[in-house]
Every structure is written in structure tokens, then in C-alpha cells.
N, C-alpha and C positions, 0 to 999 in steps of 0.2 A: 623540467620534470615537475608535475603538479604535486601539491601537498598530498593528495589522495594516493598518487602513485608511489610517493616516498613512504607514506605510512604502510601501504600494502607491501612494498619491498622490504621494509623493516620487519613486518610481521612474518613474511616468508623467510627472511634470514633467521629470525628467532626460531621458527619451526625447523628450518634446515639444520641448525646447530644440534637439535635433538636427534637428528638422524644422520649425523656426520660420518658414521661408520659405513654408510652406503658408498659404493663406487661413485666417482665424480660424475659420469654421464647420467647415472640413475638419480643422483642427488639433484643435478641441474634440471632434469625432467620433472622430478617431484616438486622442486621449488617453483618451476614455471606453472605447473598445474595448481599449486597452492595459490600463487598470485592470481591466476585466472579465476579461481573459485572465489577468492576474497573480493576481486573486482566485480564479478557478477553479483555477489551478495550485496555489495555497496550500490550497484545499479538498481537492484530490486528495492532496497530500503529507500533509495532516493525517489523511485517511482511511487512508493507508498506515501511518502511525505507530500509529493506533488498532488497525489490523489486527494489528500485532506484539504489542500488549498482549493483545488478545483471544486470539490464538494461544497465547501464553505462559501465559495464565490458563485455557486450555481452555474459553473462553466461546463455545460454539457459537452461541448466540442472537445475540450481538453480531456475531460473525464472519459468520454467514450473512446478517444484515441489510445487509451491505455489497454484496451481490450482487442483481441483478434476480431476480424470481421464477423465471425460467428460466435463471439464470446457471449457468455451468459452471466448475468448479475441476478443473484437470488438474495432478496432481503425480506424484512418483515417476518422473520422466522419461517421462511418458505412460502409466504402468502403472495409475495411480489416476485415475479420472474420476468426478466427482460432479456430477450434474445436478439443479438445482433447490435452493431454499433448505433444504428438509427434509433432503435427502441431505447437503448441505454441513454443516448443523448437526450431524447425527448423526456425521459423520466427525470433526469437531473435538471434539465431546463425548466421543468414543471415546478421545481422547488423555488424558483425566483418569484418573489411576491410582486404584485402590481405596485407601481409607485403610489405612495400615500396609504397603502393598506396597513392595518394595525400590525400585521406580521412583518412589515418592512422594518420596523424598529427592533425586531429580534435579531440578535447576533449569535450565531452558533460557531463553535470552534471544535473541530474533530482532531483527535490525536491518536496515534497508535503506539503501542509499546509491547515489550516482551516478545518480540518477533523471533520465531524460530524458522530459519530458512534452510531448506534441504534442496541441494542442487545435484542433479544427475544429468550431466551433459547439457543438452539444450532444453531440459525440462526442470521445473522446480515446483516445490510446494512450500507454502508459508502458513504458519499458524501464528496469530497475534491477537492481543487484546486491543480494544479501542474504548475511548471515552469521549463523550460529547459534553461540553459545558455550554450553557446558554445564558444570555442576558436579554431580558425583554424590557423595552421602554426605558433604557438607561439604568436599569436596576443592576444590582450586584450580580456578577456571574455565579452560577451554581451548577452543580453536576446535574445533567439532564438524563443521561443514559449511559450504559456501558454494555459491552458484549465482546464477541469474538469474530475474527475473520478466519476463514478457511479458504485458501487460494490455491489454484493450479495455474501455472504459468508456462509459457513456451518462449524460446528465444528465436526471433525471426529477423534476419538481416541485422544482427548485432543488437537488437532491441528486445527487452523482455516485455511480454504482453500477457494479460490475463486471458485464459481460456474460460475460467470460471472463478467467480468471487462469490462466496457464500457469507452473508452477514447475519449473524445471530445476535439478537438483543437478549441479554441476560437479566438486566434490571433497568427500570426507569424510575426517576425520582418522584414523579407525580403524574397523574393523568394529563395535566395541562402541559407537560414538557413536550417539546418538539420531537416528533418521531425520528429515530436514528435511521440514516440511510448509508 
């Protein structure tokens, strides 16, 4: 049994103790539903972490595969709308600087936090904050921008995918900072 499965089972048991007055079949069904929901939440959070790596690596194929075929990516506070995996892939691949370009020395690192995941069967919504730190030309890393994710997901063939990801930038450190995506 994996560490994740053990942690989820322990969480479910702890929650099950709080409702131990329920009949055994109902309690078992409730515990199974709790474990399923915790597992799905962990899958969504894992996908969000992988998204950050794909974005920082300008890996459009991995990034786009996290969306449904007709998924929508909305960024730039609504100014940039990419519809479908091909458009999303091209958008992220476009972040890759040409070898030797001054921007090639810039390192961006995206992180998400304070994620609120609401799951309803095979559909979910997520609200989270994000931050981007950046380092140009070997300089010290600094906060570049921060904002919010508002996501709608669907579970298909056991895998969570975004149907829509809305990225809002709340603040940028300076006009020279790299735009958040």
C-alpha cells in the first residue's frame, strides 16, 4: 500500500470515528466515499504541481495534456484566450526563448497555494493563489507576480482535466517582470 493510500485511509478512519454512531454498512460507505474524495483531491493537487513544472519548463505538450480536448485557458486578466489543446500547447511552447536570447537567462518558478478544492462526483472546482518568482541573468530571485486560479475540472477515464482555467494577475513587482501565465 502506498504512503498516499495509508495517509488517506488514516484520514478516513479519523473522520469515521466522528460518525461511529452510524450503522456499520452506512459507516463503511461513508468511509469509502471519504477516501475516494480525499484521493481525488490529492490527484487534483498533484496535477496542479505538475502544471507548475510544465509551465516553468515551457513544456507545451505536458501542459496541454492537462486540459480536455476542448479546454479553455484564459490568462492576462481575460485578454488571452486559448481554446483547445493545440492552441494551449502553442501558447506555452511560445514561452520557450530562443537559445542565446537574453530571456534565456531568466528563470521563472511558479507555485500555487491556499487551494480550495470542491468535488462533486466527476466534476470539481478549484480556487487557489499563485506566485511567480524570477531571476534574470544569475541575479537573486525576486517576486515577479501573484494572482489567482479559478478552475473547472472534469474526471474522464479516471483522470482529472481542466475544462477551463482562468488565471488572474493581481499584482506584478515591476513592469520589467515576466508576465505570469
